[in-house]
Residue, then its C-alpha position, 0 to 999 in steps of 0.5 A: m596111728s603112732r609107730c615106734n621107729i626104734h623097735e620096728n621088728f619086735f615089741d618092747e614092753n618097756c617102750d612107751d611108743c610100742k605100747l601106744e602102737y599096740s593099744e591103737l592096733k587093738g582099739l583101746n584108745q578109741p572113744k566109747t561110742e554107743d555102738n561100742h558100748r552096746r557091743e561090749k555089753i553083748i560080749n560081756k553077757s555072752s562070755k558068762k556061760p551058765y554052768k550045769e547044775f552041780s548036785e551033791e550026787r553029781a559031786k560024789k560021782l565026780y569025786e569017785e572018778l577023780l579019785i580013780q584017775f589020780l590013783r591010776t597015775k600011781s605017783i601019789n598015794e590014796i590020801e593025796a588023791a582024795r585031797r586033790a579030788r576034794k580040792i577040785i570039787r570045792k573049786q567047782c562049788a566056789i565057781r557056782g556059788i554053792e555051799v560046800w557039803d560037809w564031806l568036803k570040809t574034812k581035811 
């Protein structure tokens, strides 16, 4: 394993030797064996966790809860609270690949 002789007590992002040492420690420079390839596939499959069903009824309930939470902070008005709540629900739809409902498309 290579080792940086200049930066012994810390990692320097601009030092090529530090970068090489780091990548070797992480195992990034190892050739891909069949075992590593199989392990990578298992990790990739397990990291994609399934999302709960996100129905329109559930989205409306979430919208209501978010709106109440935002209004409790008293730092934003009702219009801003509604905008933020819709934004969060649109993001949840995007994560799940769901078409956004009409009531979210306004404003």
